[in-house]
Structure formats: structure tokens, C-alpha cells
KOLBAVEX-962435 format. One line per 2 residues: their letters; for each residue x, y, z of N, C-alpha, C. Coordinates in steps of 0.02 Angstrom, whole numbers, m for minus. Example, Ala and Ser with C-alpha at 12.3 -4.5 7.8 and 13.67 -1.06 7.14 Angstrom:
BEGIN
as> 660/m284/390/615/m225/390/660/m165/390  642/m112/354/684/m53/357/645/2/394;
end
This chain:
BEGIN
ma> m230/m504/m966/m287/m539/m938/m283/m534/m862  m339/m515/m830/m338/m508/m758/m323/m574/m725;
gt> m283/m573/m673/m263/m634/m639/m192/m654/m655  m162/m622/m707/m94/m638/m726/m50/m578/m712;
pi> 3/m585/m672/46/m528/m657/74/m496/m720  79/m429/m720/106/m394/m778/181/m399/m780;
ae> 212/m386/m723/285/m379/m722/318/m440/m692  376/m456/m718/418/m507/m690/486/m476/m677;
hr> 522/m504/m629/588/m478/m615/636/m536/m604  698/m523/m619/749/m575/m611/759/m590/m537;
sm> 768/m654/m522/781/m672/m453/848/m644/m431  850/m620/m370/911/m592/m342/928/m629/m278;
pl> 992/m632/m260/1010/m665/m198/975/m632/m139  949/m673/m93/916/m645/m35/968/m610/10;
pe> 949/m553/38/995/m518/83/1008/m560/145  1061/m543/180/1083/m580/239/1029/m581/293;
ya> 987/m528/294/937/m522/346/869/m548/325  864/m580/264/800/m601/238/765/m649/286;
gd> 702/m638/298/663/m681/341/666/m664/414  710/m618/434/714/m598/504/659/m548/520;
af> 640/m546/583/590/m497/605/625/m433/627  593/m377/613/622/m312/631/575/m275/678;
nl> 603/m239/725/562/m197/768/557/m128/737  521/m83/771/508/m17/741/570/25/735;
ag> 622/8/772/684/46/766/727/22/708  704/m31/674/741/m57/617/791/m109/635;
sr> 793/m133/696/841/m184/715/808/m252/717  847/m304/706/820/m372/708/804/m392/779;
eg> 748/m429/786/727/m450/852/780/m495/883  795/m483/947/842/m526/983/914/m509/971;
qp> 929/m454/934/997/m435/921/1008/m363/943  1070/m343/954/1084/m274/976/1056/m224/925;
vt> 1036/m166/951/1008/m114/907/1060/m92/857  1041/m90/794/1084/m66/741/1042/m26/692;
sv> 1072/12/651/1033/54/606/1014/15/543  962/38/509/942/8/446/999/14/396;
aa> 1036/69/400/1093/78/355/1141/20/361  1155/m2/422/1203/m56/433/1177/m121/402;
ll> 1112/m134/409/1084/m195/381/1088/m194/305  1071/m138/274/1070/m134/202/1141/m136/173;
rk> 1189/m106/209/1257/m105/183/1286/m175/175  1260/m224/213/1287/m291/211/1269/m327/146;
sa> 1217/m304/111/1194/m343/53/1175/m300/m6  1184/m235/m3/1164/m192/m59/1223/m153/m85;
tv> 1219/m134/m147/1270/m92/m177/1260/m21/m154  1306/5/m115/1300/71/m86/1338/122/m129;
lc> 1304/175/m147/1333/224/m192/1354/287/m156  1345/289/m89/1361/350/m53/1436/351/m36;
sp> 1459/410/m14/1531/419/m1/1552/379/60  1617/359/65/1640/318/121/1633/351/189;
df> 1629/418/190/1625/451/255/1554/459/280  1506/426/244/1436/429/266/1430/395/334;
re> 1403/430/383/1399/403/451/1333/368/463  1336/310/495/1277/272/512/1255/292/583;
sa> 1191/305/589/1165/322/655/1139/259/688  1152/252/753/1127/194/790/1061/209/823;
ga> 1031/266/805/968/286/835/909/253/801  849/276/819/788/247/791/783/261/716;
wn> 750/217/682/740/224/609/685/275/598  701/332/568/651/382/554/648/397/480;
ga> 599/437/460/590/451/389/650/483/357  683/530/392/740/565/364/797/517/350;
ew> 810/470/396/864/422/386/850/377/326  788/352/324/770/307/268/774/344/202;
eq> 755/407/201/757/446/139/828/451/113  876/463/158/946/468/137/972/400/113;
is> 956/348/150/982/282/134/952/255/69  886/268/59/853/240/0/882/269/m64;
la> 909/329/m60/939/360/m119/1008/330/m134  1034/291/m87/1102/266/m94/1105/191/m109;
vh> 1049/155/m103/1051/82/m110/1003/58/m163  1017/m2/m186/974/m39/m232/971/m10/m303;
gl> 986/54/m313/980/83/m380/909/80/m406  860/90/m363/790/85/m383/769/144/m428;
st> 728/129/m478/705/182/m522/658/230/m486  630/209/m428/587/253/m390/626/309/m356;
ng> 692/307/m360/733/361/m333/753/411/m386  732/400/m448/753/443/m504/708/503/m515;
vh> 731/546/m560/695/607/m577/627/591/m607  623/540/m649/560/523/m682/507/506/m630;
yr> 526/471/m577/478/452/m526/455/514/m487  503/557/m469/487/614/m427/446/667/m464;
wa> 459/676/m529/427/731/m565/377/708/m618  398/663/m662/353/642/m716/292/604/m689;
kr> 304/559/m641/249/521/m612/202/568/m574  230/615/m537/189/662/m499/147/705/m545;
ll> 177/728/m600/140/769/m648/84/729/m680  98/665/m696/46/622/m725/m12/614/m676;
di> 2/604/m612/m50/598/m561/m95/660/m560  m64/718/m558/m102/781/m553/m144/792/m615;
li> m116/780/m674/m153/791/m736/m213/745/m741  m204/682/m724/m260/634/m730/m315/650/m680;
vc> m296/664/m617/m347/678/m566/m384/742/m583  m349/794/m603/m382/858/m621/m428/850/m681;
sf> m408/809/m728/m450/800/m788/m515/763/m771  m514/723/m718/m574/685/m698/m615/721/m645;
lp> m591/778/m620/m627/812/m566/m699/830/m583  m714/854/m644/m784/870/m660/m831/810/m652;
cl> m806/750/m664/m847/690/m653/m843/666/m581  m785/675/m550/m775/649/m482/m816/686/m430;
lp> m820/752/m435/m853/792/m384/m927/773/m376  m967/770/m431/m1037/749/m422/m1043/678/m395;
ll> m998/633/m417/m1000/564/m392/m984/561/m318  m934/600/m296/m917/603/m225/m977/627/m184;
li> m1012/677/m209/m1069/705/m174/m1126/654/m168  m1139/618/m223/m1193/568/m224/m1179/512/m175;
va> m1117/486/m177/m1098/431/m132/m1101/454/m59  m1079/516/m46/m1079/543/22/m1150/545/50;
vi> m1198/567/9/m1268/571/31/m1295/500/46  m1279/453/2/m1303/384/11/m1275/354/75;
vr> m1210/365/88/m1179/338/149/m1211/369/210  m1226/434/207/m1253/469/265/m1321/442/284;
is> m1364/426/235/m1432/405/251/m1438/329/260  m1385/292/243/m1389/219/245/m1380/190/315;
sp> m1337/222/357/m1324/196/424/m1295/253/467  m1306/250/532/m1280/304/576/m1204/304/578;
gp> m1175/364/583/m1103/369/586/m1077/421/537  m1012/434/539/m982/484/494/m982/460/421;
il> m978/508/375/m977/491/304/m909/463/284  m857/494/309/m789/474/291/m756/435/348;
yr> m712/391/329/m671/352/376/m598/368/362  m560/381/413/m489/395/404/m448/348/447;
qr> m389/332/422/m345/285/457/m273/303/443  m230/294/493/m159/307/484/m129/250/443;
ri> m95/268/388/m61/220/346/13/239/337  52/192/313/124/203/304/136/226/232;
gr> 168/284/225/182/311/159/255/303/139  275/343/90/344/339/66/393/360/121;
fg> 450/326/122/502/336/172/478/320/243  424/281/249/399/261/314/360/314/350;
re> 344/369/317/306/422/349/231/405/350  198/418/406/127/405/412/86/462/382;
fe> 27/444/356/m20/494/331/m91/469/344  m139/515/338/m210/499/348/m240/478/282;
lw> m261/415/277/m295/390/218/m371/399/226  m403/422/173/m475/436/176/m514/386/133;
kf> m571/364/160/m616/320/124/m687/338/144  m735/321/100/m805/324/121/m817/266/171;
rs> m851/282/224/m863/230/275/m906/174/245  m881/113/250/m917/55/226/m931/5/281;
my> m911/22/343/m920/m23/400/m964/9/454  m988/m33/499/m1024/m8/557/m976/30/603;
vn> m1002/76/642/m961/118/684/m921/77/734  m950/24/761/m915/m18/810/m881/m78/777;
sd> m848/m64/720/m819/m119/680/m764/m157/717  m724/m123/757/m670/m157/793/m698/m210/841;
ei> m751/m192/876/m782/m239/922/m813/m298/885  m846/m283/829/m876/m336/788/m823/m385/763;
lr> m767/m358/739/m713/m401/715/m684/m444/770  m671/m414/827/m642/m451/883/m687/m509/904;
nh> m752/m497/910/m799/m550/930/m805/m604/877  m803/m582/814/m809/m631/758/m748/m677/755;
lq> m689/m650/764/m628/m691/760/m623/m738/820  m647/m716/878/m646/m759/937/m694/m818/929;
an> m749/m808/893/m800/m860/886/m791/m902/823  m746/m883/778/m739/m918/714/m665/m930/699;
de> m642/m992/709/m571/m1008/699/m551/m1001/625  m595/m1020/580/m578/m1015/508/m569/m942/488;
aa> m612/m898/513/m606/m827/498/m542/m799/528  m524/m823/588/m463/m800/621/m401/m819/580;
re> m402/m879/550/m345/m900/508/m344/m858/444  m402/m844/414/m404/m804/353/m378/m733/367;
wa> m397/m705/425/m374/m638/443/m299/m637/454  m273/m689/487/m201/m692/500/m160/m697/436;
qs> m188/m730/385/m152/m740/322/m155/m680/276  m212/m646/273/m221/m594/222/m243/m527/249;
rk> m259/m523/314/m285/m462/344/m351/m440/311  m386/m487/280/m451/m473/250/m497/m532/262;
lk> m563/m520/258/m613/m572/264/m660/m568/205  m671/m625/171/m717/m624/115/m789/m614/138;
md> m805/m639/198/m870/m627/228/m858/m585/290  m854/m520/282/m835/m475/335/m897/m448/371;
pr> m909/m467/434/m969/m444/468/m969/m370/485  m912/m337/479/m907/m266/494/m938/m223/440;
vt> m943/m250/379/m963/m210/321/m1039/m206/316  m1064/m146/306/m1137/m136/297/m1159/m162/229;
rl> m1224/m166/222/m1251/m191/158/m1232/m144/101  m1238/m79/113/m1217/m31/62/m1142/m33/53;
gn> m1105/m44/108/m1032/m48/104/m1008/m102/57  m1043/m158/56/m1025/m212/9/m1030/m189/m63;
ll> m1083/m151/m78/m1092/m125/m146/m1037/m75/m163  m1022/m30/m116/m969/19/m127/m903/m15/m140;
rr> m887/m66/m102/m823/m101/m109/m819/m139/m175  m873/m170/m195/m872/m207/m259/m858/m160/m318;
as> m883/m99/m313/m871/m50/m366/m811/m6/m352  m777/m18/m295/m719/21/m273/m737/95/m262;
ld> m801/110/m251/m822/179/m240/m802/204/m171  m791/159/m124/m770/180/m57/m701/213/m57;
el> m662/201/m110/m595/228/m114/m590/294/m151  m646/321/m174/m645/384/m211/m612/441/m173;
pq> m622/449/m107/m589/504/m72/m513/502/m74  m485/445/m93/m412/440/m97/m383/480/m155;
fl> m425/503/m201/m401/549/m252/m376/613/m219  m405/631/m161/m381/689/m124/m312/675/m94;
nv> m301/612/m73/m234/593/m49/m183/598/m104  m205/582/m166/m159/587/m223/m141/660/m236;
la> m192/704/m237/m178/775/m248/m133/804/m193  m142/780/m132/m101/804/m76/m29/779/m79;
gd> m16/728/m121/52/702/m128/68/645/m80  19/624/m40/30/567/5/29/501/m32;
ms> m8/499/m87/m16/438/m127/m5/454/m200  m2/401/m240/1/406/m312/m58/367/m341;
lv> m72/376/m404/m125/336/m435/m105/262/m436  m41/249/m448/m17/180/m452/40/170/m402;
gp> 38/115/m366/90/100/m317/67/43/m273  107/24/m224/85/m27/m176/26/0/m136;
rp> m21/m43/m119/m77/m21/m77/m50/m2/m8  m73/55/19/m46/78/84/m62/30/140;
iv> m12/16/182/m20/m31/236/m24/6/303  m49/m28/354/m48/m2/422/15/m25/456;
sa> 31/6/512/94/m9/547/100/m83/565  43/m115/582/45/m186/603/66/m232/546;
ek> 62/m209/484/78/m252/427/153/m250/409  191/m207/441/263/m203/426/296/m271/433;
aq> 278/m307/487/311/m371/501/298/m421/446  239/m419/413/224/m466/360/263/m451/296;
yr> 285/m389/287/326/m372/229/399/m393/239  420/m399/301/487/m420/319/539/m378/279;
da> 588/m410/247/640/m372/213/613/m334/152  556/m354/124/526/m319/67/498/m251/87;
yf> 494/m238/152/469/m172/174/514/m116/149  579/m129/141/624/m78/116/605/m56/45;
fy> 578/m103/5/555/m86/m62/489/m48/m58  444/m72/m16/379/m38/m7/390/36/10;
as> 435/49/57/445/118/81/482/161/31  504/134/m26/538/173/m77/489/207/m125;
ar> 425/192/m120/376/218/m167/317/248/m131  280/292/m165/217/316/m138/166/260/m143;
pg> 124/251/m92/69/203/m98/22/225/m154  m15/177/m182/m57/193/m239/m131/176/m229;
lt> m173/210/m269/m244/192/m272/m253/123/m303  m212/108/m351/m212/42/m382/m140/20/m390;
gl> m131/m42/m411/m63/m67/m418/m63/m136/m450  m4/m165/m451/5/m231/m483/m37/m284/m447;
wq> m44/m277/m381/m85/m325/m343/m157/m323/m365  m185/m263/m374/m256/m257/m391/m272/m287/m459;
vs> m227/m284/m507/m242/m309/m574/m216/m380/m583  m190/m411/m530/m163/m479/m534/m201/m528/m490;
gr> m259/m508/m466/m298/m554/m426/m327/m523/m363  m297/m469/m339/m322/m431/m282/m332/m477/m222;
sn> m392/m477/m192/m404/m514/m130/m405/m590/m142  m402/m612/m204/m398/m684/m218/m327/m711/m207;
la> m279/m666/m195/m209/m686/m185/m192/m688/m111  m145/m731/m94/m120/m734/m25/m77/m672/m11;
yh> m67/m657/52/m32/m596/71/40/m596/46  73/m654/49/143/m656/26/148/m643/m49;
qr> 95/m660/m87/94/m645/m158/86/m570/m170  47/m539/m128/39/m466/m132/107/m432/m120;
va> 143/m455/m69/208/m426/m53/256/m435/m112  256/m495/m142/300/m509/m199/284/m463/m258;
ld> 219/m451/m270/198/m407/m325/219/m335/m312  213/m313/m250/235/m245/m233/309/m237/m247;
ea> 349/m287/m226/421/m283/m237/437/m285/m312  401/m328/m350/413/m332/m422/397/m266/m456;
yi> 343/m233/m434/324/m168/m464/379/m116/m451  404/m113/m390/454/m62/m374/519/m75/m410;
rs> 538/m139/m415/600/m156/m452/594/m138/m525  533/m144/m553/524/m137/m625/493/m71/m646;
wn> 485/m24/m598/443/35/m612/466/75/m672  416/94/m713/424/144/m765/355/172/m782;
la> 352/228/m817/288/260/m831/243/217/m875  273/179/m921/233/136/m964/197/82/m923;
ld> 231/56/m872/199/6/m828/141/38/m790  149/99/m766/94/134/m732/33/141/m777;
iq> 45/162/m839/m11/172/m886/m45/105/m900  m6/52/m907/m35/m14/m919/m78/m36/m859;
il> m54/m24/m798/m92/m43/m739/m156/m3/m734  m153/63/m749/m213/104/m748/m265/78/m797;
wr> m243/59/m857/m289/34/m907/m322/m31/m884  m282/m76/m855/m309/m140/m832/m352/m131/m770;
ta> m338/m80/m730/m378/m67/m670/m450/m51/m690  m459/m12/m743/m526/5/m765/m566/m58/m782;
rv> m533/m106/m814/m566/m169/m832/m583/m209/m769  m536/m213/m722/m547/m252/m661/m604/m222/m620;
vc> m607/m155/m614/m660/m122/m576/m728/m135/m609  m731/m131/m674/m794/m142/m709/m819/m213/m699;
qs> m772/m261/m693/m790/m331/m684/m796/m350/m610  m777/m304/m565/m780/m315/m492/m741/m377/m472;
kg> m683/m388/m503/m644/m448/m489/m601/m439/m426  m606/m486/m381/m563/m487/m322/m580/m435/m270;
av> m636/m400/m277/m654/m348/m228/m680/m378/m165  m655/m352/m107/m679/m373/m42/m687/m310/1;
end
């Protein structure tokens, strides 16, 4: 039933660094620069050899990729995730291409004639191992959306609090009239099937975040960065925008801890129901 989380996970002791803020180099604010490896080694079961050297440099994708394979014992580091999940993504997307292509064309024409501006909107998002990629969507906002948002938050304290808590607005002045319809039907996200084919995303996974959201994930960011972002996920079928941001983070962590192909198929099935009912769409 939509609104009820699918997966549960056993509570685990919080790591020593839980709740601390991290800067982009992976070090805790107000403390000497240290590597992410050093932080994880303090509270995770490390499977790498004793002569593994920790770098005190900036946290980059290559470092995280090596470390993620050595800690937590996550199923997202296994062969099934790397190959079986990827094959499932490609097979499903390719099988739907005959239906997707005409739909993409129709939506593109409607967006083009509805308001001035480009058809597609792209934004830098954080992918697996912390690598950035270009996420594609049909444009659902006015071209000057950043200015509209800034003025709206300055004039509306309640909206400013809502934005700070969830990074979303239920009454978003940036969204065009057609954009609201596209979002309710999740049609604005159709171009992300191209992101899936390119390997930047998966059909199921945590929703891709922007760099500014790293701080809100706090220590759970290490789990987020262990998986490919998804078109849909546990958050979408458990309440979506009706949930607080910390609940979204908890669901992302639960999904990554519990990942298996059966869970992905269950989420895909429930996503179809949620989209048809337009539940939690913003």
C-alpha cells in the first residue's frame, strides 16, 4: 500500500562521526583535514589489506570507489548489482522504447509551444561514488526560475521554512501551468531514461541529489554514494513529497542496506501504481 515503506532494516550503532558536518574534502568541520577512509575505518568493518594507505588529500571519486568496496559489506558492491541490475535496466528501457519515443516527441512539442525557453532542462547531480553527471528533464519551470524562487522565499517565511526542510515547495511559483501537469504525471522525468541507458542512473535507486544536499544527508551520504541514483525508489513509493527530508534520507539508506533484485522489481511495480494515482507528486 502506498505510504508504507517496503523495506525495514535492523538498527545499527551510529558511527563515531554521526551527526557531524562534512566539507567537500570529506573532513569534519572545525577539525584537521583527514581522509574519508580514516573516518570510516573508525566505525566500519574494513576488509582491505593492512598495508592499504590512506590519502590525506581531497575526497575524489576514485578514492571513494576503492573505499566503498572495502567497508560496510553492502550488496551494492557485489556482482549482482554491477551486472544483473544493469542488464535489467537496459532490457526494460529498450523494451519500452517503441512507446517512449512517440511520448517523448509529443511532450517535447507541448513544452515548446506552452512557454518560451528550451525544451529540456539539465542540472548537475551527484551520482555513484560522488561523481557528478548531467540529469535531463523536460522543462517544467519558467526560464527565470532562480530569481522567482529567491523573491518568493524572501517574501514568504512559511515557504522559506518548507524549502529549508525538504528542498521542495507544494505551491511552487517557478512551475508553469503545464509543468504542474507534467509533474503530476511524472512526464517531466521521461528524459532520464536516457540517463539510465548512459549508465549514470538506474531505474531504481536513491533520487539524485545536488551538491548542496550533501550536508543534509550527513553520515548517510556514504550509503547514497554507494549506489546509482534512480528514476524511482523507496522514497517515491513510500510517500514521496509528503515525507520530510530526513525520512527520505532514512529510506535511501534502508534501500541500500537491503538491496536485492526482488526489491527493485517490487518498487517498479508499486511505482506504476503511485504514478497512476499521482500520489505525492510535486
